TORZAVEX-936215 format. One record per atom (N, C-alpha, C): residue in one letter; x, y, z. Coordinates in steps of 0.05 Angstrom, whole numbers, plus 5000, padded with zeros to 4 digits. Each point is the difference from the previous one (the first is absolute). Layout:
AXYZ/...
***
This chain:
X239421328675/X502949944997/X501550215016/X501849925018/X501550195016/X502150144984/X500750255009/X502250154988/X502649855001/X500449865023/X502549855003/X500449784980/X497849914989/X500049784981/X500250094971/X500350264997/X499850124973/X502650134992/X500849964975/X502350134988/X499050184977/X501250234998/X499350194978/X502149964978/X499150034976/X501849974976/X500750274989/X502650064998/X500950254989/X501049954971/X498350034981/X500749944972/X501950214988/X500350225014/X501850214990/X502849985011/X500549795016/X502749975012/X501749814983/X498949884979/X501649814985/X499150014971/X501849904983/X499549954972/X501549754993/X498649804989/X501449754993/X499849964970/X502049874990/X500049954971/X501549744994/X499349884977/X501349754992/X502550074983/X502249875008/X502550054986/X501249734993/X499649914975/X501249764989/X499649765019/X497549955007/X499449775016/X500150055030/X500950245008/X500150075029/X497850205005/X499050015025/X498350215009/X501650165020/X500250264996/X501550185018/X498150225009/X500750105023/X498450215013/X501750255004/X499150234989/X501150265007/X498650105025/X501550025021/X498950115025/X500150314997/X497750124996/X499950284992/X501250195022/X499449965026/X501150195019/X503150005001/X501349774996/X502949995002/X501449994973/X498549944979/X501049954973/X501749744999/X499849835020/X501349745000/X498649814981/X501649814990/X498949804981/X500449725013/X497849855000/X500149745014/X498949784981/X501349775001/X498949764987/X497749895016/X497949914986/X497749885014/X500249694997/X500049865022/X499849714998/X497149924993/X499649754995/X497449914990/X497750055020/X500549955026/X497950035019/X499450305004/X502050175002/X499550295003/X498650114976/X500749904977/X498750084975/X497049945001/X499349765009/X497249925002/X498550165020/X501350055023/X498750175021/X499550284989/X502050114986/X499850274989/X497750014980/X499849814983/X497849994980/X497349985013/X499949865022/X497549965015/X499150265013/X501850155012/X499250245015/X499850254982/X501350004977/X500250244983/X497350134994/X497949854992/X497550134993/X498350095024/X501049955025/X498450065023/X501050255015/X498350125014/X500950225018/X500749895027/X498849785008/X500749875026/X499949704996/X501449865018/X500049714999/X500249905029/X498549795007/X500149895027/X501849765001/X500949935024/X501649765004/X498449754992/X497450005006/X498349784992/X499949964970/X499950224985/X500049984971/X502649894990/X502250085012/X502649904992/X500249705006/X499149935024/X500149715007/X498349834981/X497650104995/X498249854982/X501249964972/X501350214991/X501150004973/X502649834998/X501750015021/X502749894996/X500749765017/X499049985024/X501249815018/X499649714992/X497949934984/X499749734991/X501949944977/X501050214987/X501849964976/X502950045006/X500650175019/X502850085005/X500749945029/X502649995005/X501049975027/X499250245017/X498949965024/X499350235017/X502350195005/X502449885003/X502450175005/X500650184976/X499849894976/X500650154976/X498050234997/X497449945005/X498050214997/X500550225021/X500549915024/X500550205022/X502450174993/X502149884989/X502450154992/X499350204978/X498449914981/X499250184978/X498450245010/X498249955018/X498350215012/X501850195016/X501949895015/X501850185015/X501750174982/X501049884978/X501650154981/X498450234989/X497549954992/X498350214989/X499350215021/X499749925025/X499650195021/X502550175005/X502349884999/X502550165004/X500450214978/X498949954977/X500250194977/X497750205000/X498049965018/X497850195001/X497849934980/X500349784985/X497949924981/X497549925016/X500449855021/X497949945019/X500550155026/X497950135010/X500350185023/X497949955021/X500550095024/X498049985021/X498250245001/X500750214984/X498350244999/X499550074971/X497950154994/X499350074972/X502350154986/X500549934975/X502050144985/X499150284992/X501850194998/X499450274992/X501950074977/X499350184982/X501850094979/X502550125012/X502249994985/X502550125009/X500050304995/X499550155020/X499850294997/X502750145003/X502249845002/X502650125003/X500950005029/X502550085005/X501149985027/X498950205020/X498850224990/X498850195018/X502150145018/X502250074988/X502250135016/X500350294993/X501250155018/X500750284994/X502850004989/X500550174980/X502650024987/X501250275009/X502149985016/X501350245011/X503050014993/X501149784991/X502949994993/X500349934971/X502150114988/X500449984971/X502949934995/X500749755005/X502949914999/X501049994971/X500650224989/X500850014971/X502549824995/X500049874978/X502349864990/X500950124973/X498150154987/X500550094973/X499050294996/X501750164988/X499150274992/X500450024970/X497950084985/X500250034971/X500350304995/X502150074986/X500650284993/X499350054971/X497950164995/X499250064973/X501750244991/X502249934986/X502150204996/X499450194977/X498149934983/X499250194978/X497349914989/X498150184999/X497549944987/X500349994970/X502250094989/X500550004972/X500949734989/X499349944976/X500849764987/X500650064970/X502149864990/X500750044972/X498449834981/X498249845011/X498149844983/X497250105004/X498249904982/X497250075002/X498449744996/X500349825018/X498649744998/X497050045000/X498749874982/X497150064996/X498349925024/X500949815016/X498349905022/X500950125027/X501850195001/X501150095025/X497850115018/X500149915026/X497950085019/X500850255016/X502550094997/X500950225017/X498650264992/X498650125020/X498450244995/X501750254999/X502549995011/X501750245001/X502249994980/X499849814980/X502249964982/X500350234980/X502550074994/X500550204980/X502749944987/X501150184984/X502649964987/X502250055021/X502449894996/X502150035020/X500750305006/X500050174980/X500750285005/X497950145016/X497549914998/X497850135015/X499349865026/X501449785004/X499449835024/X500750145026/X498549925020/X500750105027/X502049815013/X502450105003/X502249835011/X500150015030/X500649775012/X500449995028/X502650135008/X500050175019/X502550135009/X501549815018/X502750055001/X501749835017/X499250035029/X499350245009/X499350045028/X497549855007/X498050014982/X497549855005/X500549705001/X501749914981/X500749715000/X501449925025/X501850175010/X501449935025/X498149985023/X498050185001/X498049995021/X498449744998/X499649914975/X498649744996/X501749775012/X502550014996/X501849795011/X500050015030/X500050245011/X500050035030/X497349895011/X497850064986/X497449895009/X500149705000/X501149884979/X500349714998/X501649895024/X502250135006/X501749905022/X498650035027/X498650225003/X498650055025/X497749815005/X498349974979/X497649825004/X500849714997/X502249944987/X500949734997/X502349935019/X500050135023/X502249975019/X500549715008/X497949845001/X500349725008/X500749814977/X500150114976/X500749834977/X503049964998/X500849764993/X502949954995/X500950104972/X498150004981/X500550094973/X497850194992/X500750204984/X498050184988/X500550014970/X497950104986/X500150024971/X499450284990/X501650094982/X499550264986/X499549934971/X497650084990/X499249944973/X499850274985/X501250014976/X499850244983/X498049954978/X498250194997/X497849964981/X499550264985/X498249994980/X499350244985/X497149984991/X499350144977/X501750074978/X502149804993/X502150104988/X502349844995/X502250095019/X500849835019/X501950095021/X502750084989/X500849884978/X502750074989/X500250284990/X497750144998/X500150294992/X500950175024/X500449895023/X501050155023/X502349845013/X502049924984/X502249855011/X501650155022/X500350264998/X501550145021/X498949955028/X497350015002/X498849955026/X500349705008/X499749824981/X500349725006/X502849955011/X502150114988/X502749965010/X500450125028/X499050245003/X500350145026/X498549865022/X497649914994/X498449865021/X501349735006/X501049864980/X501349755005/X502350035019/X501750204996/X502350055018/X499050075028/X497950165001/X499050085027/X498849775015/X498449844986/X498749775012/X502049795009/X502049954984/X502149815007/X501550095025/X500650265001/X501450105024/X498349985025/X497550094997/X498250005024/X499449715010/X499849814981/X499549735008/X502549885014/X502350074991/X502549925014/X500050105028/X499250265003/X500050125027/X498049875018/X497749914988/X497949885016/X500249705003/X502149894986/X500449715002/X497949844985/X498950114978/X497949864985/X501049924972/X498849784990/X500449934972/X498350184983/X500950044975/X498550174981/X499749864974/X497650004989/X499449914973/X499150244984/X501150024975/X499350214982/X498749884975/X498050124989/X498849894976/X498650224984/X499549934975/X498550184982/X498849854977/X497950124989/X498849904975/X500450214978/X501049924978/X500750184978/X499149904973/X499650184981/X499349924973/X502549934984/X502350035011/X502649924989/X501150184979/X498550194989/X500950154977/X502450185006/X500350085025/X502250195008/X502449865012/X499949735001/X502349865011/X502550044984/X502250035013/X502750014988/X501749805014/X502349944989/X501949815013/X500850115027/X500550265002/X500850135025/X497949975021/X497450054992/X497849985019/X499749715009/X500249814982/X499849725007/X502249925019/X502450094995/X502249935019/X499650135027/X498850235001/X499450135025/X497949845016/X497949924986/X498049835013/X501149745009/X501849884984/X501349755008/X501750035025/X501450225002/X501750055024/X498350035025/X497650114998/X498350055023/X497849795003/X500149794983/X498249765003/X497150084999/X499350164980/X497250074996/X498449764991/X497549985009/X498149824988/X498750144977/X500249894976/X499150144976/X497749844987/X497950154993/X497849884985/X499650174975/X499749874978/X499750144974/X497149974990/X498850234993/X497349994988/X500349944970/X499149764993/X500249924972/X497749814995/X498650044977/X497449864996/X500149764982/X502449934990/X500149764983/X501550054974/X499449834980/X501250044973/X499350274988/X501450084979/X499750274990/X497250074992/X498649824987/X497250064991/X498250075024/X500549885023/X498350065023/X501150245015/X502650015005/X501150225015/X499650274987/X500550014974/X499950264986/X497150104998/X498049835003/X497350094997/X499250185024/X501249955023/X499250145025/X502250185011/X502549914998/X502250155013/X501450174980/X499250254998/X500950184979/X501550245012/X501550134982/X501250265008/X497850215000/X500850245010/X498150225001/X499150074971/X501849954981/X499450064972/X498449774987/X499449795014/X498449784989/X501549774987/X502650005003/X501649784988/X500349775020/X499949764989/X500549765017/X502750005012/X500349875023/X502650015015/X501349735002/X499049794987/X501049735004/X503049994994/X500950104978/X502749964991/X502050125021/X499450235010/X501950125019/X499849865027/X497649925008/X499649865026/X501449734999/X499649854978/X501349744998/X503150035000/X501050204985/X502950034999/X501150085028/X498750195013/X501050085026/X499749785021/X497949844998/X499749785019/X502149794996/X500649934975/X502149814995/X502750105010/X500550264997/X502450115011/X500049975031/X497850075012/X499849975029/X500549725009/X498749814988/X500349725008/X502849894996/X501450114980/X502749914995/X502050105021/X499350225014/X501950135018/X499249975030/X497449955004/X498950025028/X500349725013/X501450005023/X500549745013/X499049995029/X499150225011/X499450015029/X497549855007/X497950034984/X497449875007/X498649934974/X498249805001/X498449944976/X498350244992/X499650034974/X498450224989/X497349894990/X497850125008/X497449914991/X498650194981/X498149894985/X498450164981/X497250035012/X498950234997/X497250055008/X498350054975/X498149834995/X498350014976/X497350115007/X499050194985/X497350105003/X498349874977/X498049845008/X498349874981/X497550174995/X499550064975/X497750164992/X498349864980/X497650104995/X498149884981/X501449964973/X499749774989/X501149944974/X502949915000/X501350025023/X502949925001/X500449845026/X499249765000/X500049855025/X500949714997/X501849954981/X501049734996/X502349965020/X499449895023/X501949995022/X502449824993/X499549774989/X502249814993/X501950124980/X498950134979/X501750124980/X501750225012/X498850175016/X501550225012/X502149905019/X499349805017/X501949895018/X502449884986/X499449844979/X502249884984/X501950214989/X498950214989/X501850204989/X501750145021/X498750085022/X501550155020/X501949835016/X499249765006/X501849825016/X502149864983/X499149884978/X501949834985/X501550154978/X498850214989/X501450154978/X501450255010/X498750145018/X501450245011/X501849925024/X499149835017/X501749905022/X499450095028/X497550105005/X499350075027/X500049765018/X500550045026/X499949795019/X497149925006/X498350205002/X497249965006/X498350184983/X497549924995/X498050164986/X497449995016/X499050245006/X497550025015/X498050154983/X497449935003/X497950104984/X497950155017/X499350244990/X498050165014/X497750064980/X497749855002/X497850064982/X498750275006/X499450154980/X498650265003/X497049965001/X498850075022/X497149995002/X498750265010/X501750205005/X498950245012/X501050264988/X500849994974/X501050234987/X497750204994/X500550265004/X497950194993/X499149994971/X502049924982/X499349964972/X499249714997/X497449955000/X498949735003/X500849814977/X500850114977/X500849834978/X502449825006/X501650085020/X502349845008/X499349785020/X497750025012/X499349825022/X499349714990/X501049815015/X499349724995/X497449945015/X498049914986/X497449955012/X498949744989/X498049895014/X498549774990/X501649774991/X499449904976/X501449764990/X503050044996/X500750254993/X502950044996/X501550005026/X498850115021/X501349985027/X500249715009/X497949854996/X500149715007/X502149874983/X500250074975/X502149894982/X502850055011/X500450235011/X502750065011/X500649825024/X498049955017/X500549825023/X500449724990/X498649914979/X500449734989/X502849984988/X500950224987/X502650004988/X502250005022/X499550145022/X501849995023/X500149725012/X497849875001/X500049725011/X501549814981/X499750054974/X501549834981/X503050045004/X500950255004/X502850055005/X500749885028/X498150025018/X500549885027/X500549704998/X498649864982/X500449714997/X502849954989/X500950174982/X502849984991/X501950055022/X499450195017/X501650065024/X500349755018/X497749865005/X500049775017/X501749784987/X499749954974/X501549794987/X503050055003/X500750264996/X502950075002/X500949985029/X498450085019/X500749985028/X500649715009/X498349824990/X500449725007/X502649904989/X500850114977/X502649934988/X502350165012/X499450185019/X502150155013/X500750264987/X498350094981/X500550254986/X498150225008/X501050245003/X498350235006/X499750174975/X497650014989/X499650154975/X499450305005/X500050095025/X499850285005/X497350124994/X497849895011/X497350114997/X499250125027/X500350275002/X499750135026/X497349955013/X497950004985/X497349975011/X499749735014/X501149794988/X500049745013/X501849995024/X502350134998/X501850015022/X498750135025/X498550224995/X498850145022/X497749835012/X498449884984/X497849835009/X501149775017/X502049864989/X501149775015/X501450095026/X501250234999/X501350115024/X497950055022/X497750114993/X497950045019/X499049745012/X499849794984/X499049745010/X502249865016/X502550024990/X502249875014/X500450125028/X499950265002/X500550135025/X497550005018/X497649934988/X497650005015/X499250295009/X500450194981/X499550285007/X497150055005/X499450165020/X497350075007/X499850305000/X498750114980/X499850284995/X497550125012/X500450195019/X497750155009/X499550244982/X502150094986/X499850224981/X501149904973/X499250134978/X500849894974/X502950034994/X501350205012/X502950054995/X501150165023/X502550084998/X501250165022/X499650294998/X498550104980/X499650284996/X498850135025/X501250205011/X499150145023/X501049895026/X500949755000/X501149885025/X503149984997/X500849844980/X502949964995/X501150194979/X498350134985/X500950164977/X498350254997/X501450224994/X498850254992/X501650124977/X498650164984/X501350124976/X500150315004/X502350114993/X500550295003/X499850134973/X498350214997/X499850154975/X501850245002/X500150164978/X501850234999/X499550215021/X497650005011/X499450195021/X500849905028/X500949755000/X500649875026/X497549885013/X497850004986/X497649885011/X500249695000/X498849885020/X500149715004/X497549874988/X500449854979/X497949864986/X499849715008/X497749894997/X499649725008/X501949814986/X500550044974/X502149864985/X500750164976/X501949904984/X500950154977/X497950044979/X497949834999/X497950024980/X498150235006/X500150105025/X498150215007/X501250284998/X502650034995/X501250274997/X498750144977/X499150245004/X498650154979/X497049954999/X499049815016/X497149945000/X498550195019/X497449975001/X498450175018/X499649885027/X501149765005/X499849885026/X501650175020/X498950075022/X501550175020/X502549865008/X502150165006/X502549905009/X499949975030/X502149885011/X500149925028/X502450125014/X500350264999/X502250145013/X502150094980/X502350075011/X502150124984/X502749925013/X502149994983/X502549915011/X501150195021/X499150264998/X501050195020/X498549975027/X497449964998/X498449995025/X499549725010/X500549804982/X499649725008/X497449894990/X499549755007/X497549864992/X497650115015/X497950054985/X497450085013/X498849745010/X500849925024/X499449735010/X497149965005/X498650205009/X497149965006/X498649944974/X500650154979/X498649974974/X500849734987/X502649945000/X500949754988/X499049765016/X499950025026/X498949795016/X497149954994/X498550214996/X497149974994/X499749874973/X501650074980/X499949884974/X500549705002/X502149925014/X500749725002/X497949845016/X498950135021/X498049865016/X497549954983/X499450194982/X497749954981/X500749774981/X502549994992/X500849784982/X499949735015/X500650005025/X499949755016/X497249905006/X498150194998/X497249935007/X498649874975/X499449745002/X498849864978/X497049975003/X498950135020/X497249955007/X498050074977/X500750194984/X498150094979/X500949904972/X501849805000/X501149924974/X499749704997/X500049924974/X499949714995/X502449855010/X502250155005/X502449875010/X499549845026/X498050085015/X499649875026/X499549714999/X499049904977/X499549714997/X501549884976/X501850154988/X501449904976/X502249815009/X500449794985/X501949795007/X502950104997/X500650214985/X502750094997/X500450275014/X498350055020/X500150265013/X502650065013/X501449805009/X502650045014/X502449974981/X499549954975/X502150014979/X499750244983/X497650114997/X499550234982/X499550255017/X498249985019/X499250225018/X498950244984/X498649944978/X498550214986/X501350114976/X502649954996/X501450094976/X501150285002/X501250094978/X501650254999/X498250245006/X501050175019/X498550245006/X499650184975/X502150034984/X499950184978/X498149894978/X500049744996/X498249894980/X497150055009/X499549965025/X497350055010/X499250304998/X502050175006/X499550294998/X499450084971/X501549884981/X499650074972/X497449904989/X499249765010/X497549884990/X497550115014/X500250045026/X497650065016/X500250265015/X502150154996/X500550255016/X500049955030/X500749755007/X500149935028/X502349805004/X502250085013/X502349825003/X499449765017/X497850005015/X499449785017/X498149804987/X499050054977/X498249824987/X501549754989/X499149765006/X501449774988/X499950004970/X501949864987/X500150004971/X498049804989/X497450065004/X497949814994/X500049924970/X501250174983/X499849944972/X501749754992/X501849915017/X501349754994/X500649835024/X498250025020/X500349835024/X500049704994/X498149924983/X499849714994/X502549904986/X501150174982/X502549924987/X502349975020/X500150175020/X502149985020/X499649755016/X497549935006/X499649755015/X500949754984/X499450014974/X500949784983/X503149994998/X501250244999/X503050024999/X501249885025/X498850055023/X501049885025/X499749705000/X497749904991/X499649714997/X502249884983/X500550134978/X502149904982/X502750005014/X500650215016/X502550025015/X500249775020/X497849935013/X500149785020/X500749744986/X498849954977/X500649764984/X503049994992/X500950234990/X502850024992/X501949965023/X499450135023/X501749985023/X500249715010/X497749865001/X500149725010/X501449824981/X499850044974/X501449834981/X503050045002/X500950255003/X502950055003/X501049895027/X498350045021/X500849915026/X500449695000/X498349874985/X500249704999/X502349914983/X500550134978/X501949894980/X502850135001/X500250255010/X502650125002/X499950235021/X499849925026/X499850215020/X502550185002/X502249904991/X502550165001/X499650264984/X498449994979/X499550244984/X498850225017/X498049935016/X498750195018/X502050125020/X501649835011/X502050105019/X502050194987/X500849934976/X502150154987/X499050264987/X497749994987/X499150234984/X497750165013/X498249865013/X497650145010/X500550115028/X501249845017/X500550105027/X502050235000/X501850014980/X502050215000/X499450224979/X497450014993/X499350204979/X500850285006/X499550105024/X500550285007/X503050064999/X501749795006/X502950055001/X501249984972/X498649864982/X501149974973/X499650254983/X497850145005/X499350234983/X500650265013/
***
């Protein structure tokens, strides 16, 4: 059999699934989603178990049953997608590029390592009380802003994020940096977004009005109804914080008009009823969106979701996702951030070479002015990548990112969601395996199932109410 008569089958370039009577194909390299007609479906099923297929085999199998033109079209479609190839398929080892530029869009300023709470599951290694915390100086913060403007010179908009500890324990620096960043962005002709995550306990009407005036994006850390929240989110003295957080949040939501306010929920072992938590925070407290972060890598392993309980969380998220789809078809947005993000990735056809923007579009500044991969690494033992005074250590950061881009030694090279996941969170991998480049193998299969669920949800909404996707999913980044 001649080479010219032979086609190679790349089983790692596609993933197909049945969705309510339809067969659809996820094109792994591009993350595009395609409907399969009957003939293409039959051709795909025929070639799938093979490493190679010849034209004679295709003719023998199909031409007596199907129109030659339809079969030829199906083969050409599969060739255009790389499912059928003229050369042997190889695993996706990544783009194999050198990283020499770091076009920042976001700088995270860790304004105080101190926090007025003592949440039992907190991952921050440098956390202490507010009075003992290491506060970011105004001069260091200004240098961080200048680094952002310098490295993000080609960006039309830049983002300054205030983080902690509890960032509201250093409001003087937040106010001063806000004024400085606004002035410098006006001078540079750039748009500016400001945001922070807070536990809400220190909010006052005056602070809320200040944030409203400057259009901060605000996210509140809150874990659900009182019985759940108070179990994990405590004061330094061990008292639950639900009552004060709920009261301060309601005050915030009654006064804040600039942007929608979201809740960030940390799910831990024993407290993982997603629907109950979402209902309380969205419908009873009044958040615009609720997002869930399952804990799987806490040093205190009793908090970690593992095994059946972790699977139960994903099943619970899918159940809430089905409610999301039903509401979306009716034109209602129930504010489930995890579904929003998943649908946004599918809608935009995002193709990720890296798991997130850490190190490329984002760096985090600690109190020493050191540049950390992201806010989760401040205080950790992972080496930093330069300083706001001296700039980015580009050789070291480039080497880190090039290692992350190299899939040759990882299961990611053949995974069907490799361009939607790209290995998962660096910090989660670092906490679990002491290696920020290790894929999150402990729940890879659950992530694959979550993406399959997202494809089904996306297609159903696209069929029954596409206006929802245009209104809420396409504009997600501008809404929040």
